[in-house]
C-alpha positions in Angstrom: 128.2 28.0 41.1 131.9 29.0 41.2 133.9 26.4 43.3 136.6 27.6 45.9 140.0 26.3 45.5 139.6 24.3 48.7 136.5 22.7 47.3 138.2 21.8 43.8 141.1 20.2 45.7 138.9 18.3 47.7 136.8 17.0 44.8 140.0 16.3 42.8 141.3 14.2 45.7 138.0 12.2 45.8 138.1 11.5 42.2 141.5 10.1 42.4 139.8 7.3 44.4 137.1 6.1 41.8 137.7 4.4 38.5 136.7 5.9 34.9 134.6 2.9 34.3 132.3 3.9 37.2 132.3 7.5 36.5 131.3 6.5 32.7 128.3 4.4 33.9 127.2 7.4 36.1 127.6 9.7 33.3 125.2 7.2 31.1 122.6 7.1 33.9 122.6 11.2 34.1 122.2 11.3 30.2 125.8 12.2 29.2 126.6 9.1 27.2 129.5 10.9 25.0 132.1 12.1 27.4 134.7 9.4 26.9 137.7 10.1 24.8 139.3 7.8 22.0 141.4 5.1 23.0 144.3 6.5 21.1 144.9 8.6 24.2 147.5 6.5 26.2 149.6 7.1 29.3 153.3 7.3 28.9 154.1 5.0 31.7 153.3 1.2 30.9 151.9 0.8 34.2 148.7 1.6 36.0 148.7 5.6 36.1 145.8 7.7 37.1 145.3 11.6 36.3 142.8 13.9 37.7 142.4 17.6 37.4 140.5 20.8 36.3 140.7 21.3 32.5 143.2 24.4 31.4 142.9 24.2 27.6 145.6 25.1 25.3 144.9 25.4 21.6 147.1 25.4 18.4 147.4 24.8 15.0 149.7 23.8 12.1 151.3 27.0 10.6 154.8 27.7 9.2 156.2 30.6 11.1 159.8 32.1 11.6 161.5 32.4 14.7 163.1 30.1 17.4 160.2 29.8 20.0 156.4 30.1 20.5 155.9 33.0 23.0 152.1 32.3 23.2 152.7 29.0 24.4 155.0 30.2 27.2 152.1 32.9 27.9 149.5 30.2 27.9 151.2 27.9 30.4 152.1 31.0 32.9 148.1 31.0 33.6 148.2 27.5 35.2 147.2 27.3 38.8 147.3 24.3 41.4 145.1 21.6 40.7 144.8 22.4 36.7 145.2 19.7 34.2 146.5 21.0 30.8 144.4 20.0 28.1 146.3 20.5 24.6 144.4 20.4 21.4 145.0 21.1 17.5 146.4 19.3 14.8 146.5 16.0 16.8 147.3 14.0 13.7 149.8 16.1 12.1 153.0 14.2 13.2 154.9 16.9 15.6 155.6 17.3 19.0 154.2 20.2 21.0 154.9 19.0 24.5 157.9 17.7 26.1 159.8 17.3 29.6 161.0 21.0 30.1 157.6 22.5 29.7 156.2 19.7 31.9 158.6 20.6 34.5 157.6 24.4 34.4 153.9 23.3 34.5 154.5 20.9 37.6 156.1 23.9 39.4 153.0 25.8 39.0 150.9 23.1 40.4 149.6 21.4 37.4 148.5 18.0 38.0 149.2 16.4 34.5 148.8 16.9 30.8 146.2 15.4 28.1 147.7 16.1 24.5 145.9 15.7 21.4 149.2 15.3 19.4 152.6 14.4 20.0 155.2 14.5 22.8 158.8 13.8 23.0 161.4 13.3 26.0 159.5 10.2 27.0 162.4 9.1 29.2 162.7 12.1 31.2 158.9 12.5 31.5 158.6 8.9 32.8 160.9 9.9 35.6 158.9 12.6 36.8 155.8 12.3 39.1 153.5 13.9 36.3 151.1 11.9 34.4 150.8 12.5 30.7 148.4 11.2 28.1 149.0 11.6 24.7 148.1 10.3 21.2 151.5 9.5 19.8 155.4 10.3 20.3 157.6 11.8 18.0 161.1 13.6 18.2 160.0 16.3 15.7 159.7 19.6 17.4 156.7 22.0 16.9 158.9 25.4 16.5 158.2 26.7 13.1 155.3 24.2 12.5 152.9 24.4 15.2 151.6 27.4 17.2 149.5 28.1 20.0 146.6 30.4 18.9 144.3 30.5 22.2 144.1 29.3 25.7 141.2 28.9 28.2 138.5 28.4 25.4 136.4 25.5 24.3 138.1 22.7 22.5 137.4 19.5 21.1 139.2 16.5 21.4 138.4 12.8 19.6 135.9 10.7 21.3 135.1 7.2 22.1 131.3 7.2 21.0 131.2 10.6 19.0 133.7 12.1 16.8 134.5 15.2 19.0 134.0 15.7 22.9 133.9 19.3 23.9 136.2 20.4 26.7 135.5 23.7 28.4 138.0 25.4 30.9 137.3 23.6 34.3 135.7 20.8 33.0 136.8 17.9 35.0 139.5 15.4 33.3 139.9 11.8 35.0 142.0 9.5 33.3 143.3 5.9 34.3 144.2 2.5 32.6 140.9 2.3 30.8 141.1 5.7 29.3 140.0 9.4 29.6 136.6 10.6 30.5 135.6 14.6 30.5 133.0 15.5 33.3 131.0 18.6 32.7 131.8 20.9 35.6 128.1 21.5 36.5 127.7 18.0 37.3 131.1 17.0 38.6 130.1 16.9 42.3 126.8 15.0 41.7 128.9 12.5 39.4 131.7 12.1 42.1 129.1 11.3 44.8 127.3 8.8 42.7 130.5 7.4 41.7 131.7 7.1 45.2 128.6 5.0 46.0 128.9 2.7 43.2 132.5 2.1 44.0 131.4 1.1 47.6 128.6 -1.1 46.1 131.2 -2.9 43.9 133.3 -3.6 47.2 130.6 -5.0 48.7 129.9 -7.3 45.7 133.4 -8.3 45.7 133.3 -9.6 49.3 130.0 -11.5 48.8 131.6 -13.2 45.9 134.9 -13.8 47.5 132.9 -15.4 50.3 131.3 -17.9 48.0 128.0 -16.0 46.9 126.9 -17.1 43.3 126.9 -14.5 40.6 123.2 -14.9 40.3 122.5 -14.1 43.9 124.8 -11.3 43.9 122.8 -9.9 41.1 119.5 -10.4 42.8 121.0 -8.6 45.8 122.6 -5.8 44.2 121.0 -5.6 41.0 123.1 -4.8 37.5 126.3 -3.2 37.9 
């Protein structure tokens, strides 16, 4: 079922109020145990930073080429719409940057909610001043021009996983990231996962209240079960 833009916006705003840990637990319960991404994806700001949005995939590869730019990268970015989160894939361990501050600004003006980069970024100081979350694998000043080039967008891509070598990300899968890490929620079950994660979040709030009121941990477990 295709979601309206209003529905996507509503779900995204609600996802921002739950944690990746609870979402991961729900995905396990639903039989989707391999949705977490590798711990090498890190937020550019050394503080708690949450990122959420509907995946807009951009794929590239290491390839020498002449010229002073990457027109396909600009064409790919022009397709972003509000609520999208850009997911950059391809050659993540090759040591060059294919994402920086100026392209982030252009994406932000199109309503993009953040960037998940399986590779290098630069302009960290400028990016950190923007209200635009970025999770990446590494930082480097070495540019991609002449070295790495976009070859497709809005296609299935694969990113390094936490419990499996690769995690598939499709256009419009949901991405949620916080200081615990990053997780991919298949689009078909995103609404169900969210509702269950919200219920678990509320349950944990009651558990904290009971513990703070003096209830013992065994009594809490007897009352609420495993969480």
